[in-house]
N, C-alpha and C positions, 0 to 999 in steps of 0.2 A: 428432407434434403434442403428445402428452402430455409429452414431454421439454421442449418449448418452454415449456409452462406451468410445469413444475417449475423450469426455469432462470429464468424470469421471477419466480417466487415467491421463489426463493433470492436473486436480485438485489435485490428490494424489501426483503427481510428484512435483508440485509447493509447496505443503504443506510440504513434506518430504525433499526436496532438501536443504533448508536452515539449517536443523538440522545438516547435516553432513559437513557444511562449517564453516571455521573459520571467525570470523567477522573482525579481525584485523591482520595485519602482526606483526611479532615479535618486530620490532623496534617501531611501533606505540604503542603496548601494553607496552613496557618498558618505553617509554616516559610518557605515561599516569599514570602508576603506580608510577613513581618517582616524579610526580608533583601533586599528589592528595592532599597533605597537604598544598600546597602553596596557597597564596592569589589569584593570577591570574593563575588558573589551566588550563592546556591544556585540561583536561578531559571535562570541561564544553563546550568548543568550539567544541570538537570532538563529544560530544553527540548531540549538536545542528545540526551539519553537518549530522550525521547519521539520525536524525529525519527528516531533510529536504529531504535527498535522499530517505527516506522511503515514505514520503508523496507525492512526485511529481508524481509517477505512478498512485496513486489512484486519484489524482486531474485530471490528463490527461484522465484517463478512464471515470471518471464521466462527464467530458466535452464532450468527444466523444460520449458517450451513454446517453446524458442527456434526449433526447426525449423518449427513451425506459425506462429510470428510472422513468420519470414523468408518463408515461403511466402505468407502473407497480405499482407505488405508488397510482395512482387514482383507479386502479382496486382493489387493496388491501383495500383501504378505502371505496370503493363502491360509490363514488361520481362522478358525471359528472359535470365538471366545465365549459364546453363549450369553447373549444380552439378557437383561432383566425383562425386556419387552417380549421375549420368546416364551416366557413362563406361562 
């Protein structure tokens, strides 16, 4: 029961923490705002970098917990596919 409260608290902190943070420093923001109308805009590269940095932790967590995720998915679907580990 104690771990449930701790997990819930950590989840709430992780959800609310980014809300109070600024995403860019002042110089980055000024550079992006000044180059929005140009053909080769800095904003496109910055947005791609942000998306890359956002996706990496999710991919790592999925890789680390892949067996648990597959087990959870199978339990939800209600099918037994017969793993190689069961042989």
